[in-house]
N, C-alpha and C positions, 0 to 999 in steps of 0.2 A: 240668413239665407239658407233655405232647404236645399240639400244636395242630393242628386240621384246618381247612382252608379250603374254603368252598363259594361258588359264584357262580351267578347267573342273569342273563345279559346280554340285554336286550331292545331293542326299537326306541326306547323312550323312557327306560328306567331300567336301572340295573345294581344288583342286590341282592347284598350280601355278608354271609356269616355265618362267624364264627370260633367253633369249639367245642372242648372238650377230649375226652380219650379216654373219659370216662364218659358222653358224650352231653349234657353241660351246655353250653348256648349261652352264650358269654362276650361276644360282641359282634355287633351287627347294624348295618349302614350301607347307605345308598342313595345312588347317584350318577347321573350322566347316562347317555346311550345308549352302547352299545359295539358297534354294528353298522357296516356300510358301510366296513369296513377296506380294501376294494379301491379306494376313491376316494383322490385325492390328500390327504395329511394324515391319512388314516384310521388307520394304525398308531400315529401319534403321539397322536391323540385317544384311542384305546383305552388306550394306555400311561398317559396322564394320568388317565383316569377310574378305571382299575383301581388305580393306585398310591394316589390320594387316598382312594378308598372303602375299600380294604383297610386303609390307615393309620387311617382313622376307626374301623373295627371293632376293630383291634388296640389302639387307645387305650382303647376301652371295656373291652377284655379285660385291661387293665393290662399289655400287652406292648409290645415295641418296634415299629419301623417295618417295612415290607415288605422293606426292604434289610437289616434286622438279624435278622429271625426266620426260622427254618427250620421248615416245616410237615411233620408226619408224612405227610400226603397232602393233595392238593388236587384238586377237580373243579370245572370251570367250564363251565356250559352256555351256549352262545352261539347267537344267531340267525345264519342264513346260513352262509357258508363258514367252515371252521375252519383252513385251512392257514396263512393269514397270522396269525390269532389265536394259533395254536399257537406260531409262531416268536416273536411278541412276548411272549407270556406265559411261555414257557420261559426267556427272558432275564431276566424280572423276578422270578419266584417261585422261592424256594429250597425244593425238596422232592424226595425220591427218587421220588415217585409223583405225577406230574402228568397229569391227563386233561382234555382240552378236547373237549367233545362237542357235537353238535347239540342245540339247546334242546328238541327233542321227546324226547330220551333222558332228561334229568333231569326234565322235566315228567311223563313216564310214571312214573318211579320215585317221584315225589312223589304223584301222583294215586292210585296203588295201594299206596303205602307199601311198595313192593318186591315186591308180589304180582302175580299175573297180571291182565290186564285191558287196557283201551284208553283212551287219552286223545285227545281232539280239541282242538286249539288254534286259536283264531280271534281274532286281533287285527288288526294291519295286514295280515298275511298269514294263511295257514292251512296246517295240516299235521295228520296223525293218526299215531299210533304205538301198536302193541300188542305184548303179550308173553304167550305161553301158559304153562301150568304147567310146561313143560320148559325154559323160558328162551329159547325161540325168539322173536326180535323181527322185526317187519315194519313198514315205514313206508309210508304212503299220502299222496300229495299233496306239498306243499312244493316245487312246481316254480317258484315265483316269479310275479311279476305278469304277465310276458309269456305264460306258458303254463299258469298255474294260479291259485292263491289264490282258488278258488271259495268263496263263503260268508264271506270275510273282509271287513273294512271296505273295503278297496280293491275287492274284488269287488262289494260292495253298491253302492258309488259308481259303478263302471263300468256296472253294469246300469241304474242310475238315469239315467245320462247317455245310455245307449242308448235308454231310454224317452223322454227329451226329444227325441232325434233322430228317433225314430219318430213322435212327435206332429208335429214340424215337417215331416216328409216326407209326412204325411197317412195313414199306415197304422197308426198307434198311437192309442190313446184319449187324450183330454185328461188332463193331470195337473197337480196343483199344484206338482210338482217343477220344471216349466219356469219359471214366474215366480219361484219361490223361488231357484233357482240363479242365474238371470240377475240378479236384483236384488241378492242378497247378494254375488255375486262381482263385481258392478260391470261386467258385460259387456252389450252391446246385443243379442246374438244367440247362438244355439247354435253358429254358425260361429266366432264369436270365442272362445267358451268352448273349443271343440275346439282352436283354434289355440294357446291358452295351454298346453295339455297336450302337443300334438304338438311344439311348439317347446322344450319342457322348461323354459319360464319358470315353470310350476307343476309341482311334483314329485309323485312317487307318494304320498308321505306327505300332501301337500296334498289329493290326490284322496280318500284314505282318510278324511280329516276330514269329507267331505261326507256320510258315512254317518249322522252325527248329524242332519242336516237331513232325510234320508230317513225316519228314525224320527219326527221332528216331524210330517212330512206324513202318515205312517201313523196317528199318534195323532189327527190332525185329521180322519181318515176318508178319506184319499185311497186309492182302491182300487189304483192302480198302485204306489204306495209299499208298500202292504201285500203285494202280490204279489211285489215284489222281495225283501222281508224273508222271506216264506214260502219262496221259492225258495232263499234263502241257507241257511235251516235245513235244507232238504231236501238241498242240496249237501253240507253238513257231515255230515249223517246218512249220505250215500252213502259217504263215507270210512270211517265207523265200521262200517257193515254189511259193507263189503268185507273189512275186517280181521276182523270177527266170523266170517264164513264161512270165512276162511282159517285162523284160529287156534283157533276154538272150535266146530268142526263138530259134535263129539259132544255138547257141552253144549246146543247149539241144538236138536238132534234128540231130546234126552232120553236118548241112549245113555250119557251120563255125568252124574253128579249135579252140582248147582251151577248158579248163574246167572251168566254172565259179566258183569263190571263194565265199564260204559262211563262214563267221566268226561269232563268238559268244562271248559275254562278259556280265559280271554281276554276282552277288553272286549266283543267282539261278543255273547257269551252273556249280557251284562247287558241285552240287548235282549229284552223279553218276547215279541215276535213271533217272533224267530229261535229262542229257546229252546223255545217251545211247538211250533213247526214241527219242530225237531230231535227233540224227544222223541217226538212223534207218528210221525214217519217211521221212527225206530229201532224203536219198538214194533210198528209195522205189519210191518216187514221181519223183525224178530227179537223175537217176543213174550216170550221168556225172558230177554232182556237186562235187567240191573239198571242204571238210569241214576242216577248220583249225582254231587254235586260232588266235587272232589279231596279226598283224605284229608289231604294235606300240600301246601304250595306248592312250586313247582319248585326254589327255592333249597335247600329241605330235601331234595328229591330228589337234588340235587348232593351234599349232605352225606352221605346214605346211600351214594352211590356212592364217596365218598372213604373212608368207613369200610370199605366192602367191599373196596376196592383194597388196604387195609392189613391185611385179615384181622381187623378189629375188629367184634365184634357189638354193635350199639347196644342198650342195655337197653330193654325194652318200656316201662318207667316213663318213660324219657326221651322216647320217641316220643309217649306220651300228653301229656307236658308240651308238646312241640312243637305238637301239634294245637291247643292252647289259646292259642298265641302269636298275636298280631295281626300276622302277616306278610302284606303285601298280595300278591295272586296275580300270575301272569304277565300281562304287558301284551299 
């Protein structure tokens, strides 16, 4: 039995799927995060997470360990840089066809089930990727928290903290975000809050977690919090519409038949304010666009890429079975 390995490595979890040559999924497992490999101890953490999670999936498949099995092909989608990850994973995984790709690549493949379209990813960070009917791919965003991540959980929290600072300085409107952040974070002032982040005592991921409190304030009626979330949706829509205009110009003008698919994935899109703003902004800019949830989760996008690298055509019946599986989406 030829085995294929697929992975989706995110900021909080790593999902692994092992399948056979007929498209039947034999094992599914979830492990810890597999990012930040550039930090001290990062490569070792990645190695440990991948080894244990793949072993769990192989056990369910009735196969041996990662050290014993050779895969027909393997594709692993990973957040952030891939150079270090490529080196670590090449040493671990026995296969003649190993692909380590940016997570937007396998997310796009899953969202469109291999067809043309666009996916916007918004979790801790944000990025968008699209592919036209000729196989041309373009990425937008993904510049990281220093220079990008607009519309992400980090971006939402950053804008909310700016709103707190604006209120303190006297040129921004009052907002419930100020007392909420100060009280829950246990700081006495906005200055102390800023110091925690500038000193790196609190991390980027810590700041991204504040997006949940922004949503709470928005649900309670705070106009500043609602404006922050609305702007996040518009920022994410900006990436989608930029790719639509580059990849689907004829479809948008009616010169070519069909409505281009725009899909979305990530925890930020679970926020009703953000999703509504995103859909509205995309429709205003590109009325012909078709906005839908992903057809398949990113880890199954990785599986499609693994099959493609081996020249294996996955049966349509298998893809329909995948769509019914309860595989949690990209974080």
